[in-house]
C-alpha positions, 0 to 999 in steps of 0.5 A, a space after each residue: 385929125 391930128 396925124 402923129 400922136 403920143 399916146 401912153 400905155 401901160 405908162 409908156 409914152 409910144 409915137 404913133 399915126 392916125 393912118 395906121 391907126 384907122 387901118 387898125 395897123 398894130 405899129 408904133 415908135 419908142 421915146 427915149 423915156 419909161 425904161 430901165 437903162 442907165 446913162 448914156 441910154 437912159 433910159 428905154 435903150 431899146 438896141 443890143 448893140 450899142 453897149 448896155 445892159 443885155 437884162 435892161 435892153 429885155 426889160 425895155 422891151 418887154 415894156 413895149 411889147 406890153 404897151 402896144 399889146 405884140 409877143 416881143 418874141 415874135 419881133 424879126 430884125 435886121 442887122 442894119 448897115 445903112 444900105 438898101 437890102 430888103 428881105 421878104 419875112 415869114 413866121 419861119 423868121 420869128 425871133 431872129 433878132 429878138 433877143 440879141 442882134 447876133 442872130 437878126 437878119 445880117 445885113 438888112 435895112 428893109 423888111 417886108 411881111 404878108 403875114 400876121 403875127 409877124 412883128 418887124 423891128 428896128 431901130 434908129 437915133 437919128 436916121 428914119 424909120 419908114 412904116 408901110 401898109 397896103 390893105 388890100 393884099 394886107 402888107 407891111 413893111 418897115 425900114 431904116 434909111 439915114 443918109 446912105 440908105 436914102 441915096 441908095 434909094 431903099 424908099 423906093 425899093 420898099 414900094 417897088 417889093 411891095 408892088 411885086 406882091 400885088 399892092 397898088 402904089 396910090 394904096 400904100 400908106 407910109 409914114 416917117 418916124 422923127 429923125 434928125 432935121 436940117 436945123 442939125 444935120 450938116 454934113 459934108 461934100 461926101 454927102 452932097 456930091 450923093 444926092 440927086 442933083 435934082 433934089 439938091 436944091 430941096 434938100 440941102 441949105 448952105 449955110 456959114 457952117 457947111 451944108 445941112 441935110 434936110 433928110 426926111 425931106 429927100 425920102 418924101 420926095 423919093 417916096 412920092 416920085 415912087 407912086 406914093 400919094 401925098 395923102 397916104 404920106 405922114 412924117 413926123 417932123 421932130 428933129 431927134 436932135 433938138 428934142 433930147 427930151 424926147 429921142 435918142 440922138 447919135 449926133 446929138 450924144 456925139 455917137 455913145 446913146 440908145 436907140 429907139 425902136 420902131 415896130 409894125 404888124 399886120 392887122 388879123 383879118 384883111 380890109 375889104 
């Protein structure tokens, strides 16, 4: 079975993960096409915070919601700061970040919920989005991790928070979105020094131009070390910088570009 698929729903392409689909988990990761935003946000920019026309972003989000079948006003998102803060959310927070970034949850890169009907959303344009689901407790999570979030321990912290809520580590399904790959992600000494020494040789590649960092690779290692089973972990092996036809890339664009979005919501009936 193909672990990562790009499907078309209501005329919009969406990236999805087979192991989450098997659990009837509503989820998806947007591509850059099929929206209404003008250059340099063309065309399906999902981020309010990047300088794009607000009405265009609203229409893009409406299309994404229609493609996946969720209510855009049920969205909860965070004001992402490349750190490791995690918030457990409920129905009471629905709408935070749905129509503007101003009322998104401040300083939040990780979201958890145990309530069906809550839609978790995060944004990225080179950073990785991490989708979490545990069927027995019917808990979901979504996290945004660049190199800072990765070395700050956001991925294992998400696993720990789920475990505190009764989720079994060996039963947690995790998916990593497309992100910038080691083919393109050149980093400086400040990043090299922050990577745990035991994993530097595995996720840092030295070339004549400098060091190149494997962000998805580090996140994978951190998740496995936190107790996630390899068979429950899927990595979308698309480099956002290489695949300019499909994804926005902050690095490739030199800073001014759109954002993809990831969303996840729980099944209404707990798995048995």
